[in-house]
C-alpha positions in Angstrom: 0.0 0.0 0.0 1.4 3.4 -0.9 2.2 5.8 1.9 -0.5 8.4 1.0 -3.2 5.8 0.8 -2.1 4.2 4.1 -2.2 7.4 6.1 -5.5 8.4 4.7 -7.1 5.3 6.2 -5.7 5.8 9.7 -6.6 7.9 12.7 -3.8 10.4 12.2 -3.9 11.5 15.8 -0.4 12.8 16.5 -0.9 12.8 20.3 -3.8 12.3 22.6 -6.8 10.1 21.7 -10.3 9.1 22.8 -12.2 6.2 24.2 -12.7 3.3 21.8 -16.2 1.8 22.1 -16.3 -0.9 24.7 -17.9 -4.0 23.4 -20.1 -4.5 26.4 -23.7 -4.3 27.6 -25.0 -3.7 31.1 -26.4 -6.8 32.8 -28.4 -7.7 35.9 -25.5 -9.2 37.8 -25.0 -8.9 41.5 -22.8 -5.8 40.9 -24.8 -3.3 38.9 -21.5 -1.8 37.6 -20.2 -5.0 36.0 -20.5 -5.2 32.3 -20.3 -8.2 29.9 -17.2 -8.0 27.8 -16.0 -9.6 24.6 -12.6 -9.0 23.1 -11.6 -5.4 24.0 -8.8 -3.4 22.5 -7.3 0.0 23.1 -8.3 2.8 20.8 -5.6 2.1 18.2 -6.3 -1.6 18.2 -2.8 -2.7 18.9 -3.4 -4.1 22.4 -6.1 -6.5 23.6 -7.0 -6.2 27.3 -6.7 -9.3 29.4 -8.8 -8.3 32.3 -11.6 -10.8 32.9 -14.1 -8.3 34.3 -14.9 -4.7 33.6 -16.8 -2.3 35.9 -18.2 1.1 35.1 -19.0 2.9 38.4 -21.0 6.1 38.4 -19.9 7.6 41.7 -16.9 7.7 44.0 -18.8 5.6 46.5 -19.2 2.9 43.9 -15.5 3.0 43.2 -14.8 2.6 46.9 -17.0 -0.4 47.1 -15.4 -2.0 44.1 -11.8 -1.3 45.1 -12.4 -2.7 48.6 -14.2 -5.8 47.2 -12.0 -6.8 44.3 -8.6 -8.4 44.3 -6.3 -7.5 41.3 -7.5 -4.4 39.5 -6.6 -1.3 37.5 -8.2 1.9 36.6 -9.1 2.3 32.9 -9.4 5.7 31.3 -9.8 6.6 27.6 -7.9 3.5 26.4 -5.3 5.6 24.7 -2.2 4.0 26.1 -0.3 1.7 23.6 0.9 -0.8 26.2 -0.5 -2.7 29.2 -0.2 0.0 31.9 -4.0 0.1 32.4 -4.6 -3.7 32.2 -5.1 -6.3 34.9 -5.2 -10.0 35.0 -8.6 -9.8 36.7 -10.5 -6.5 36.9 -10.6 -3.1 35.3 -12.5 -0.2 36.8 -13.4 2.3 34.0 -13.6 6.0 34.9 -15.7 6.8 31.7 -18.8 7.6 33.8 -16.9 9.8 36.3 -16.8 12.9 34.2 -18.7 15.6 36.2 -17.6 19.2 36.3 -17.7 19.8 40.0 -16.6 23.2 41.0 -14.9 26.4 39.7 -13.3 28.4 42.5 -12.8 31.9 41.1 -11.0 33.1 44.2 -8.4 30.4 44.3 -8.4 30.0 40.5 -9.0 26.3 40.5 -11.4 23.9 38.8 -12.3 20.5 40.2 -13.6 17.7 37.9 -14.0 14.0 38.2 -11.0 12.0 37.0 -12.7 10.5 33.9 -13.5 13.9 32.4 -11.8 14.5 29.1 -10.2 18.0 28.6 -12.7 18.6 25.7 -15.6 17.9 28.0 -15.1 21.1 30.0 -12.6 23.4 28.3 -15.1 25.4 26.4 -17.3 25.9 29.4 -14.3 27.0 31.4 -13.5 29.6 28.7 -17.0 30.9 28.8 -16.6 31.5 32.5 -13.5 33.5 31.8 -10.8 30.9 32.6 -8.3 28.7 30.9 -5.8 25.9 31.5 -2.1 26.6 30.8 -1.9 23.9 28.2 -3.5 21.0 26.4 -2.4 18.0 24.5 -2.6 17.8 20.7 -6.0 16.2 21.1 -8.3 17.0 24.0 -10.0 13.6 24.0 -7.9 12.1 26.8 -9.0 11.9 30.4 -7.5 14.3 32.9 -6.4 11.6 35.4 -5.0 9.4 32.7 -3.0 12.2 31.2 -1.6 13.3 34.6 -0.7 9.9 35.9 1.4 9.2 32.9 3.0 12.7 32.7 1.5 13.3 29.3 2.7 16.5 27.6 1.7 19.9 26.8 4.3 21.9 24.9 6.4 25.0 25.5 9.8 26.0 26.7 8.2 27.4 29.9 5.3 25.0 30.1 5.4 21.8 32.1 3.4 18.6 31.1 -0.3 18.4 32.0 0.4 17.0 35.4 1.8 20.4 36.5 -1.7 21.8 36.4 -2.7 19.6 39.3 -3.3 21.3 42.6 -4.9 18.5 44.5 -6.5 15.1 44.0 -8.8 12.5 45.6 -7.5 8.9 45.7 -9.3 5.7 46.6 -6.8 3.5 48.3 -6.7 -0.3 48.1 -8.8 -0.7 51.3 -11.6 1.5 49.8 -10.8 4.5 51.9 -10.5 8.0 50.4 -7.5 10.3 50.8 -7.2 13.9 49.6 -3.8 15.4 49.1 -2.3 18.6 47.8 1.1 20.1 47.4 1.6 20.3 51.2 1.4 16.5 51.4 4.8 14.8 51.2 3.4 12.1 48.9 1.8 14.5 46.4 4.7 14.5 43.9 4.8 10.7 43.8 1.0 10.1 43.5 0.1 12.6 40.8 2.4 10.8 38.3 1.7 7.6 40.0 1.3 5.2 37.0 -1.7 3.6 38.7 0.4 2.2 41.6 -1.3 3.8 44.5 -5.1 3.4 43.9 -7.7 5.0 41.7 -7.8 8.8 41.3 -11.5 9.9 41.4 -11.2 13.7 41.4 -8.6 16.2 40.3 -8.3 19.9 41.0 -6.4 21.9 38.4 -5.0 25.4 38.5 -6.6 27.8 36.1 -5.8 31.3 34.9 -7.7 34.1 33.1 -8.8 33.0 29.6 -6.7 34.1 26.7 -6.5 33.9 22.9 -3.9 32.2 20.8 -2.8 32.5 17.2 -0.9 29.9 15.3 1.3 30.2 12.3 2.7 27.4 10.2 6.0 27.4 8.3 7.1 24.8 5.8 10.4 23.1 4.9 12.8 24.3 7.7 16.3 23.2 6.7 17.9 20.8 9.2 21.1 23.0 9.3 18.9 25.8 10.5 17.5 23.6 13.3 21.0 22.8 14.3 22.1 26.4 14.3 19.0 28.0 15.8 17.2 25.3 17.9 16.7 27.3 21.1 15.5 30.4 19.2 13.1 28.3 17.1 11.6 26.5 20.1 11.3 29.8 22.1 9.6 31.6 19.3 6.1 30.9 20.7 4.1 29.8 23.7 4.1 26.3 22.2 6.2 25.2 19.2 6.1 21.9 17.4 8.4 20.6 14.7 7.0 17.9 12.4 9.3 15.7 10.3 9.6 12.3 8.6 13.4 12.7 9.0 14.0 12.8 5.3 15.5 15.4 2.9 17.5 17.2 5.6 14.3 19.1 6.3 11.7 19.6 9.0 8.5 19.6 7.0 6.4 21.9 9.3 6.9 24.3 12.2 3.7 25.1 14.2 4.2 28.3 16.3 1.4 29.0 18.8 1.5 32.4 20.5 -0.7 34.0 23.1 -2.4 37.2 22.1 -1.8 38.7 25.6 1.9 38.7 25.0 3.9 40.8 22.6 3.4 39.6 19.1 6.3 40.0 16.7 5.8 39.6 13.0 7.5 36.4 12.1 7.5 37.3 8.4 7.4 34.9 5.5 10.9 33.5 6.0 11.2 31.8 9.4 14.9 30.6 9.8 14.7 29.4 6.2 11.2 28.0 6.3 8.5 29.6 4.3 5.1 30.7 5.7 2.2 28.4 4.8 -0.5 30.1 2.6 -3.3 27.9 3.8 -4.3 25.7 6.8 -2.3 22.5 6.8 -2.4 19.1 8.4 0.7 17.9 10.4 1.0 15.2 7.6 1.0 17.6 4.6 -0.7 15.1 2.2 -3.9 15.2 4.3 -6.8 17.5 4.3 -6.7 20.1 7.1 -10.4 20.7 7.9 -10.1 18.9 11.2 -7.1 21.0 12.3 -7.4 24.0 14.4 -7.3 27.3 12.5 -3.9 28.7 11.5 -2.8 31.6 9.3 -2.4 33.8 12.4 -6.2 33.9 13.1 -6.7 34.4 16.8 -9.0 32.1 18.7 -9.7 30.9 22.3 -7.0 28.8 23.9 -8.9 25.5 23.7 -9.3 26.0 19.9 -5.7 26.7 19.2 -3.4 24.8 21.7 -4.6 21.4 20.4 -3.6 20.6 16.8 -7.1 19.3 16.1 -10.6 20.8 16.7 -12.6 19.9 19.8 -15.5 18.7 17.6 -13.2 16.3 15.7 -13.8 12.8 17.2 -11.1 10.5 15.9 -12.0 6.9 15.2 -9.8 4.1 16.4 -7.1 3.8 13.7 -4.1 1.7 12.7 -1.1 3.4 14.3 1.4 2.9 17.0 3.1 5.6 19.1 6.4 6.0 21.0 7.9 9.0 22.6 11.3 9.7 24.2 12.5 12.5 26.5 16.0 13.8 26.6 17.6 16.9 28.3 16.9 20.1 26.3 20.5 21.0 26.5 21.3 17.9 24.5 18.5 18.3 22.0 20.5 19.0 18.8 22.8 16.1 19.4 19.9 13.8 20.1 18.0 14.8 17.0 21.1 14.3 14.9 21.6 10.8 16.4 18.0 10.0 15.2 18.5 11.7 11.8 21.4 9.2 11.1 18.8 6.4 11.3 16.4 8.1 8.8 16.6 5.3 6.2 15.6 2.8 8.8 12.9 5.0 10.3 11.2 6.3 7.1 9.6 3.1 5.8 7.7 2.7 9.1 6.9 6.2 10.2 3.9 8.5 9.6 5.3 11.6 11.3 7.4 12.7 14.2 6.7 15.7 16.4 9.4 17.5 18.5 8.4 19.7 21.4 9.9 21.3 24.5 8.6 20.7 28.1 9.7 22.5 31.2 11.1 20.7 34.3 8.8 19.5 37.1 9.1 17.9 40.5 7.1 14.7 39.9 9.1 11.7 41.0 8.4 9.5 37.9 8.0 12.2 35.4 10.4 12.0 32.4 10.9 15.7 33.0 11.8 15.4 36.7 14.0 18.4 37.5 15.0 18.6 33.9 14.0 20.8 31.0 13.4 18.4 28.2 12.5 17.8 24.6 10.2 15.1 23.5 10.8 13.2 20.3 7.4 11.6 19.4 6.9 9.0 16.7 3.6 8.1 15.1 4.2 4.8 13.4 2.4 2.7 10.9 0.7 -0.2 12.7 3.5 -2.7 11.8 4.3 -4.0 15.3 7.0 -6.4 14.5 9.0 -3.8 12.5 8.4 -1.1 15.0 9.4 -3.2 18.0 12.5 -4.2 16.1 13.4 -0.6 15.5 12.8 0.8 18.9 15.9 -0.8 20.6 18.0 0.9 17.9 16.5 4.3 18.6 16.8 3.8 22.3 20.4 2.8 21.9 21.1 5.9 19.9 19.5 8.1 22.6 21.1 6.2 25.6 24.0 8.7 25.9 21.4 11.3 26.6 19.8 9.4 29.5 16.7 8.9 27.5 13.3 8.2 29.2 10.2 7.0 27.5 6.6 8.1 27.7 5.0 5.7 30.2 1.9 5.1 28.1 3.6 4.4 24.8 5.8 1.7 23.3 9.3 1.3 24.5 11.8 -1.6 25.1 14.3 -0.1 27.5 15.7 -2.6 30.0 13.8 -2.2 33.3 17.0 -2.1 35.4 18.5 0.6 33.2 15.2 2.5 33.1 14.8 2.5 36.9 18.4 3.8 37.2 17.5 6.9 35.2 14.9 8.0 37.8 16.5 9.5 40.9 13.4 8.9 43.0 12.6 5.4 41.8 13.6 3.7 45.1 11.4 6.2 47.1 8.5 5.7 44.7 8.7 2.0 44.9 8.8 2.0 48.7 5.8 4.4 48.9 3.8 2.3 46.4 4.4 -0.8 48.5 3.3 1.1 51.6 0.0 2.2 50.0 -0.7 -1.2 48.4 1.0 -3.9 50.5 -1.1 -6.7 49.0 -0.4 -5.6 45.4 -4.0 -5.0 44.3 -2.9 -2.5 41.7 0.3 -4.3 40.8 0.1 -5.6 37.3 2.5 -7.0 34.7 3.5 -3.5 33.6 4.4 -2.4 37.0 6.1 -5.7 37.9 8.3 -5.4 34.8 9.1 -1.7 34.8 8.9 -0.5 38.4 9.0 -3.4 40.9 
């Protein structure tokens, strides 16, 4: 199948995703939340869940009852992870029905929502009330708790990942009890990016700010030599900047520059470090139609309609793709990118697009950006699992000199012992996880392999 035809038949979600339909129906079983399940896959279709039972509670109280009653279990969000982080050998507790908008505190500038809410479920309403989040993922269809517990990204030299918006949370512990914690709690920076090891997050309070508008401008065909010479200037040219490339032709195919209208706006001109200004809206994969992309061409719009790459109303179907993403120190960005560029002939046959972004440092123990300004090198692959899984170790080896860390919810093959050594707080995290969950209710094959 030719490249263009292949990518036209896929989801084409560069990052973020949404809940794939659960093949289930409610029954009259003893537990009203249990649903019958046939074969279930994640949204991209590359992973089949192994959990024997699925539950869909509608309240925190029902979550408490389930957690206390059940043995091995895991929370399940919007099914966007590409690996088994949200799977269990026995039970999954879906948060899809825990999506209420609970409270906007205008004085404290916080918003509290249930953990299963997707960013797109409340962003527009938040804007209408005069408030905004500091950042969003490329697609707003992922759940808040799922994005935060895996340290999923936003973008921007001064912007941390989505977990950095969290002010406090509510957690159902393995015994069914509820604990609330905020930044004054010594466990906060372990539990927010907790990888599902501590219990089930049921509510999240996020920091908000006054609403703002954003414009985005797109530039085409940025020479690689210009990236090498001007990387910091390019990545600092906007509130959020993304480079899209298939690694070929010594060129970055697209540069998306998103700038807040409440900051000083400088005319970027028609020549951006050797890239030419786009003359129409464009898709991150240039061959594709752009009608589902957020407006470009410098047209201002509300934050929730510009920070994502795709429109809120665009609901992606589950498509044939795979994703991996790697984080390296921003100070080593150019060397890391050149190391990957050397592999372009091996990468190109299997890739749809790569996105390169900056993320500011944070203090979450298991965040890939823990106390380190980083760049993320994201890969959206064709759904060719054997070829991709054979290629990932070579990419990881090329990035090993830069202390590379993977996105927890995407595909990677880094040796667990080596991976753990790259996290300064791993030992503390593991000890705390065992203290919260001494019987291992939330311990699954993913945690056993990568954390325990």
